[in-house]
C-alpha positions in Angstrom: 234.7 -108.6 266.3 236.3 -107.0 263.2 239.4 -105.1 262.3 239.4 -101.3 262.3 236.9 -101.2 265.1 237.5 -98.1 267.3 237.4 -98.8 271.0 236.6 -96.0 273.4 237.0 -93.6 270.4 240.7 -94.0 270.6 242.1 -97.5 270.0 241.8 -98.9 266.5 241.9 -102.7 266.4 244.3 -104.1 263.8 245.1 -107.8 264.4 244.1 -110.4 266.9 247.3 -111.6 268.7 246.0 -114.0 271.4 243.0 -115.7 272.7 242.3 -117.5 276.0 239.6 -118.5 278.5 239.6 -115.0 279.8 239.6 -112.9 276.7 240.8 -111.9 273.3 243.9 -109.7 272.8 244.3 -107.4 269.8 247.1 -105.3 268.5 245.7 -101.8 268.2 246.8 -98.3 267.4 246.3 -95.5 269.8 245.3 -92.8 267.3 245.8 -90.1 269.9 249.4 -90.9 270.7 250.2 -92.8 267.5 251.6 -95.8 269.3 250.9 -99.5 269.2 249.1 -101.0 272.2 247.6 -104.3 273.2 243.9 -104.2 273.8 242.1 -107.0 275.7 238.4 -107.7 275.6 237.7 -109.3 278.9 235.3 -112.2 278.7 233.1 -112.4 281.8 232.1 -116.1 281.6 229.0 -118.0 280.5 225.7 -118.4 282.2 225.9 -115.3 284.3 222.7 -113.5 285.4 222.3 -109.9 284.4 223.3 -108.8 287.9 226.3 -111.0 287.9 227.4 -109.7 284.5 227.1 -106.1 285.7 229.1 -106.9 288.9 231.8 -108.7 286.8 232.1 -105.8 284.5 232.5 -103.3 287.3 235.0 -105.6 288.9 237.0 -105.8 285.7 237.2 -102.1 285.3 238.1 -101.6 289.0 240.9 -104.3 288.9 242.2 -102.8 285.7 242.5 -99.4 287.4 244.3 -101.0 290.3 246.7 -102.8 288.0 247.5 -99.5 286.3 249.2 -98.4 289.5 251.9 -101.0 289.0 255.0 -99.7 287.1 257.9 -102.2 286.8 260.3 -103.0 284.0 259.2 -106.6 284.2 255.5 -106.0 284.2 253.3 -105.1 281.2 251.8 -101.7 282.1 248.0 -101.1 282.0 247.4 -97.8 280.2 243.6 -97.5 280.2 240.3 -99.2 280.9 237.2 -98.8 278.8 233.6 -100.0 278.8 232.5 -100.6 275.2 229.1 -102.0 274.5 228.8 -103.4 278.0 232.1 -105.2 277.7 235.2 -104.3 279.7 238.4 -103.6 277.7 242.0 -103.2 279.1 244.5 -101.2 277.1 248.1 -102.4 277.8 251.7 -102.0 276.8 252.4 -103.9 273.6 255.5 -106.2 273.6 256.3 -107.9 270.4 257.5 -111.2 272.0 256.3 -114.7 272.4 255.1 -116.1 275.7 257.1 -118.6 277.7 254.3 -121.1 276.8 255.1 -120.6 273.1 258.8 -121.1 273.7 258.2 -124.3 275.7 255.9 -125.6 272.9 258.8 -125.1 270.5 261.8 -126.0 272.6 260.3 -128.4 275.2 262.4 -127.2 278.1 265.0 -124.6 279.0 268.2 -124.9 280.9 268.1 -124.4 284.7 270.3 -121.4 284.4 268.0 -119.8 281.8 264.9 -120.7 283.9 266.5 -119.0 287.0 267.2 -115.9 285.0 263.6 -115.7 283.7 262.2 -116.6 287.1 264.2 -113.9 288.9 262.8 -111.2 286.6 259.2 -112.5 287.0 259.7 -112.7 290.8 260.9 -109.0 290.8 257.7 -107.9 289.1 255.5 -110.0 291.3 257.2 -108.7 294.4 256.6 -105.2 293.3 253.0 -106.0 292.7 252.6 -107.6 296.1 254.2 -104.5 297.7 251.5 -102.5 295.9 248.7 -104.7 297.3 248.2 -106.6 294.0 247.9 -110.3 293.7 248.3 -111.6 290.1 246.2 -114.8 290.7 247.1 -116.4 287.3 250.9 -116.7 287.0 251.6 -119.2 284.2 253.8 -119.6 281.2 251.2 -118.0 278.9 251.4 -114.8 281.0 255.2 -114.4 280.8 256.4 -112.7 277.7 260.1 -113.3 276.8 261.9 -110.9 274.5 264.8 -111.8 272.2 267.2 -110.2 274.6 265.9 -112.3 277.5 263.7 -109.6 279.1 260.7 -111.0 280.8 257.4 -109.1 281.3 254.4 -110.5 283.1 251.0 -109.6 281.7 247.4 -109.9 282.7 247.7 -108.3 286.2 244.2 -107.9 287.7 242.4 -109.7 284.9 242.1 -113.1 286.5 240.4 -111.6 289.6 238.1 -109.5 287.4 236.9 -112.6 285.6 236.6 -115.0 288.5 240.0 -116.7 288.2 240.5 -120.2 287.0 238.7 -121.8 289.9 235.2 -123.3 289.8 232.8 -120.4 289.9 229.3 -120.3 291.4 227.9 -121.4 288.1 230.2 -124.5 288.0 232.3 -123.0 285.2 236.0 -123.7 285.2 237.9 -121.2 283.1 241.4 -121.7 282.0 243.9 -124.3 283.3 244.3 -125.0 287.0 247.7 -126.7 286.4 249.6 -123.8 288.0 247.3 -123.0 290.9 248.4 -123.2 294.5 246.7 -126.0 296.6 244.8 -123.5 298.8 243.3 -121.9 295.7 242.4 -125.3 294.3 240.6 -126.0 297.5 238.5 -122.8 297.1 240.4 -120.4 299.3 241.1 -116.8 298.2 244.4 -116.3 296.4 247.0 -114.4 298.4 250.6 -113.3 297.6 251.9 -116.7 298.6 249.6 -118.3 296.0 251.5 -116.3 293.3 254.8 -117.8 294.8 253.5 -121.3 294.3 252.2 -120.5 290.8 255.6 -119.1 289.8 257.2 -122.3 291.2 254.8 -124.3 289.0 255.7 -122.2 286.0 259.5 -122.7 286.5 258.9 -126.4 287.1 257.2 -126.6 283.7 260.1 -124.7 282.1 262.6 -127.2 283.6 260.8 -130.5 283.0 258.4 -129.7 280.1 255.3 -130.2 282.1 253.5 -128.6 285.1 254.1 -130.3 288.5 250.6 -131.7 288.5 250.3 -132.5 284.8 248.1 -130.9 282.2 245.6 -133.5 281.3 242.4 -133.1 279.4 240.3 -133.2 282.5 240.7 -129.9 284.4 238.8 -131.2 287.4 241.2 -134.1 287.7 244.1 -131.7 287.6 242.4 -129.4 290.1 242.0 -132.4 292.5 245.7 -133.2 292.1 246.7 -129.6 292.8 244.6 -129.6 295.9 246.5 -132.6 297.2 249.8 -130.7 296.8 252.0 -133.8 296.0 254.9 -132.7 293.9 257.8 -134.8 292.6 261.1 -133.0 292.6 262.0 -131.7 289.1 264.5 -133.9 287.4 267.7 -132.3 286.0 267.1 -129.0 287.8 270.5 -128.9 289.4 270.9 -126.0 291.9 267.5 -124.7 290.9 265.7 -127.8 292.2 265.7 -126.9 296.0 264.6 -123.3 295.2 261.6 -124.5 293.1 260.6 -127.0 295.7 260.6 -124.3 298.3 258.3 -122.2 296.1 256.1 -125.3 295.8 255.7 -125.9 299.5 252.2 -127.2 300.1 251.6 -125.1 303.2 251.4 -121.4 302.7 253.5 -120.7 305.8 256.3 -122.8 304.4 256.8 -120.7 301.3 259.2 -117.8 300.9 258.0 -114.3 300.1 258.2 -113.3 296.5 261.1 -111.1 297.2 262.9 -113.9 298.9 262.2 -116.1 295.9 263.7 -113.4 293.7 266.9 -113.4 295.8 267.2 -117.1 295.6 266.6 -117.2 291.9 269.2 -114.5 291.3 271.7 -116.5 293.3 271.1 -119.5 291.1 271.3 -117.5 287.9 274.6 -116.0 289.2 276.1 -119.4 290.0 276.2 -118.8 293.7 273.6 -121.4 294.7 274.3 -124.7 296.5 275.3 -127.8 294.6 272.6 -129.4 292.5 270.2 -131.3 294.6 269.9 -134.2 292.1 273.6 -134.8 292.4 275.3 -135.7 295.7 276.8 -132.4 296.9 280.4 -131.9 297.9 281.7 -132.5 301.4 280.8 -129.0 302.5 277.9 -129.1 304.9 275.7 -126.1 304.8 272.8 -125.4 307.1 270.1 -123.1 305.9 268.4 -120.6 308.2 264.7 -121.3 308.8 263.5 -118.3 306.9 261.7 -120.6 304.5 259.2 -123.1 305.8 259.4 -126.8 305.1 257.9 -128.1 302.0 256.0 -131.0 303.4 253.1 -131.1 305.8 253.9 -132.9 309.0 250.6 -134.8 309.2 250.8 -136.2 305.7 251.4 -139.9 305.8 253.3 -139.9 302.5 255.6 -136.9 302.4 256.1 -135.5 299.0 259.5 -136.7 297.7 262.1 -134.1 297.8 259.9 -131.6 299.5 260.0 -132.8 303.1 261.3 -130.3 305.7 264.7 -131.4 306.9 266.2 -129.9 310.0 269.3 -131.6 311.5 268.9 -132.8 315.1 270.7 -130.7 317.6 272.4 -133.4 319.5 272.9 -136.3 317.2 276.6 -137.3 316.8 276.3 -138.1 313.1 274.5 -134.8 312.5 277.3 -133.0 314.3 279.6 -134.2 311.6 277.3 -133.2 308.8 274.7 -131.2 310.5 276.9 -128.3 311.3 276.6 -125.4 308.8 279.5 -125.7 306.6 280.8 -129.0 308.1 283.7 -130.3 306.0 283.8 -133.9 306.8 282.3 -136.9 308.5 284.0 -136.2 311.8 282.1 -137.9 314.6 283.0 -135.1 317.0 280.1 -132.8 318.1 282.1 -129.8 317.1 280.5 -127.4 314.6 281.9 -126.2 311.2 284.0 -123.5 312.9 286.1 -124.9 315.6 286.9 -122.5 318.4 283.7 -120.5 318.4 283.0 -121.6 322.0 280.3 -123.6 323.7 277.5 -121.9 321.7 279.0 -123.1 318.5 279.4 -126.6 319.9 275.8 -126.6 320.8 274.7 -125.5 317.4 277.1 -128.0 315.8 275.8 -130.8 318.0 272.3 -130.0 316.9 273.2 -130.1 313.3 275.0 -133.4 313.9 271.9 -134.7 315.5 269.9 -133.6 312.5 272.1 -135.6 310.3 271.7 -138.6 312.5 267.9 -138.3 312.4 268.0 -138.1 308.6 269.9 -141.3 308.6 267.3 -142.9 310.7 264.6 -141.7 308.4 266.3 -143.2 305.4 266.6 -146.6 307.0 263.0 -146.5 308.1 261.9 -145.7 304.6 263.8 -148.7 303.3 262.2 -151.0 305.9 258.7 -149.8 305.0 259.2 -150.5 301.3 260.7 -153.9 301.9 257.8 -155.0 304.0 255.2 -154.0 301.4 252.6 -151.3 301.0 249.5 -153.0 302.2 249.6 -151.4 305.6 251.5 -154.0 307.5 255.3 -153.5 307.6 255.0 -150.0 306.1 252.4 -149.0 308.7 255.0 -148.9 311.4 257.1 -146.1 310.2 254.2 -144.2 308.8 252.1 -144.4 312.0 255.0 -143.1 314.0 255.3 -140.2 311.7 251.6 -139.4 311.5 250.6 -140.1 315.1 253.6 -138.8 317.0 252.6 -135.8 319.1 253.8 -132.5 317.7 256.3 -130.6 319.8 255.8 -126.9 319.6 257.1 -125.7 323.0 260.6 -124.5 324.0 263.5 -127.0 324.2 263.6 -128.9 327.4 266.7 -128.6 329.5 266.5 -132.2 330.8 267.8 -134.7 328.3 265.9 -137.4 330.1 262.5 -135.8 329.1 262.7 -136.6 325.4 260.6 -139.4 324.0 262.3 -142.8 323.8 263.4 -144.3 320.5 260.8 -147.0 320.6 258.3 -146.8 317.8 254.8 -148.0 317.3 255.6 -150.3 314.4 254.0 -153.7 314.9 256.2 -155.6 312.5 259.6 -156.9 313.3 262.2 -157.4 310.7 265.4 -159.5 310.5 268.1 -158.1 308.2 268.5 -154.6 306.8 265.5 -152.8 305.4 265.0 -152.3 301.7 266.4 -149.2 300.0 262.9 -148.0 299.2 261.8 -148.2 302.8 265.0 -146.5 304.0 264.3 -143.6 301.7 260.7 -143.4 302.9 261.8 -143.4 306.5 264.4 -140.7 306.0 261.9 -138.5 304.2 259.3 -139.1 306.9 261.8 -138.2 309.6 262.6 -134.8 308.0 258.9 -134.3 307.4 258.5 -134.2 311.2 261.0 -131.3 311.5 261.3 -128.7 312.8 257.8 -128.7 314.2 257.7 -132.2 315.9 261.2 -132.7 317.4 259.8 -135.1 320.0 258.7 -137.6 317.4 261.8 -137.1 315.3 264.1 -137.6 318.3 262.3 -140.9 319.0 263.4 -142.1 315.6 267.1 -142.1 316.6 268.5 -145.2 318.1 269.2 -145.1 321.9 272.9 -145.4 321.2 272.8 -142.5 318.8 270.8 -140.4 321.2 273.4 -141.1 323.9 276.1 -139.6 321.7 274.0 -136.7 320.5 274.4 -134.4 323.5 270.8 -134.6 324.8 267.3 -133.7 323.6 267.5 -130.1 324.8 270.4 -129.4 322.4 268.6 -131.3 319.7 265.4 -129.3 320.1 267.4 -126.1 320.4 269.1 -126.6 317.1 265.9 -127.2 315.3 264.5 -124.0 316.7 267.0 -122.2 314.5 265.9 -123.8 311.3 263.1 -122.3 309.2 262.8 -125.1 306.7 264.4 -128.2 305.4 264.1 -130.1 302.1 265.5 -133.4 300.8 266.6 -133.7 297.2 267.7 -136.9 295.6 268.2 -140.0 297.7 270.7 -142.7 296.6 269.7 -145.9 298.4 271.1 -149.4 298.7 269.8 -152.7 300.1 272.0 -152.8 303.2 270.0 -150.3 305.2 272.1 -147.3 304.1 271.4 -144.3 301.9 272.8 -141.0 300.8 270.6 -137.9 300.6 271.0 -134.3 299.6 269.7 -132.1 302.4 269.1 -128.4 302.1 268.6 -126.2 305.2 267.0 -122.8 305.3 268.0 -120.9 308.4 265.8 -118.3 310.1 268.1 -115.6 308.8 267.3 -116.6 305.3 270.6 -118.3 304.4 270.5 -121.6 302.5 273.0 -124.4 302.6 273.1 -127.9 301.2 275.1 -131.0 302.1 275.3 -134.6 301.0 274.8 -136.9 304.0 274.9 -140.7 304.5 272.5 -142.5 306.8 272.4 -146.0 308.3 269.0 -147.3 309.3 268.2 -150.5 311.2 265.2 -152.2 312.8 264.9 -151.7 316.5 262.1 -153.5 318.3 259.8 -153.6 315.3 260.5 -150.1 314.1 263.2 -148.4 312.1 265.7 -146.0 313.7 268.7 -144.0 312.5 271.9 -145.5 313.9 274.5 -143.4 312.2 274.9 -140.4 309.9 277.7 -138.3 308.5 278.4 -135.6 305.9 280.2 -136.8 302.8 
């Protein structure tokens, strides 16, 4: 390809400004309108048959026309599509700005506030695309252009689908990097709007930490395998942005927010109206988030991803009442909710939250015990088996408190003395990983004494039915069976609240249970 070549009789190529697995981008002059544009020669991939090449070319032109329908201040506009010498070309808006990938290569990381600002703009463009029926499919730092004034514009709409995306194609070719893909896409499923949500989360994660959530090693297939597993460590130093990013990175599609919900959350963080940073113990205020966003950990996963487990406070646990109530202000053992005087309905909700806090404490203690006993499947197997094998509860809350499962667990190892801090953390994360979908199993991880003061299983289950998602941030653990965790609740109405909660976990008949919990 040479300079001065005229494409479609109108666009004169001047300088190459970018290359990638999916094409070469040129700065060009639209000789008809006398304006600078970006022209991308779309590469169709190697080893394609003649029929496959023809189909890919048609698809590229079709997707380009679809992308041209999107008009948004944070999206690079597609002006024209052309077929030149059997190759598809896309003519796009030209923005003289580096990509986010270039900025990260130079600066390493950005501040959480800056990342939230950039992410909110990107989410706005992607939300508009989703409303128009367009899935980007390849959201990554290289496709976010960042101007000197902080303006973000997403590019390459429609191109990834036209070229087969960055998944393994029928010919076994892996184009581009899979580091930002959603787990379902890495497993071979078709990208959907929620896949863009995950990819945006991966992009923001990289901007905060300096690396994608699954790494960016030299072996794309190894990265693809890691992505398919969906195990993500919470981003260090993310502050208030951490819980938002982890919700975007929920392994299960149903547990992720919509792109517009992601935009709202990112705007809140950028404006300083978000909860306390999750990597720092939050203040005494206890906030419960509505269950609009689903939990970030799968219930049947034996090892819940740290910081991503869904956390929903038990409805009737006494300790949870203290801290489980949406803006609870202190460790009061009373079952009353954050707002005293709302009536019995409020008390019930508060009790549920208090119960949730208690459950969280049990989980923490359980995790500590697991780690103390070792990871060879003996002592750790108890808490893990109770999490994985416990029957999932999906029905309506039962009115009879006597119906809930007992607190006895299936752990085969008995312990003397407090569990280790590592095991307590694992137990607490596993506890919240059961919620809100498996309240029966979670309830069984509260000590009988704690259950007795929680107000009953019906209240506990009723509370969790109001939660859409729960996530755990940092966990500060000790060797005496206690731990402090940052818990973020997403309520079904979309509101999000965080609290710092303490837990005490102890062995009980060979298993771990939460014996106490309160908001700090």
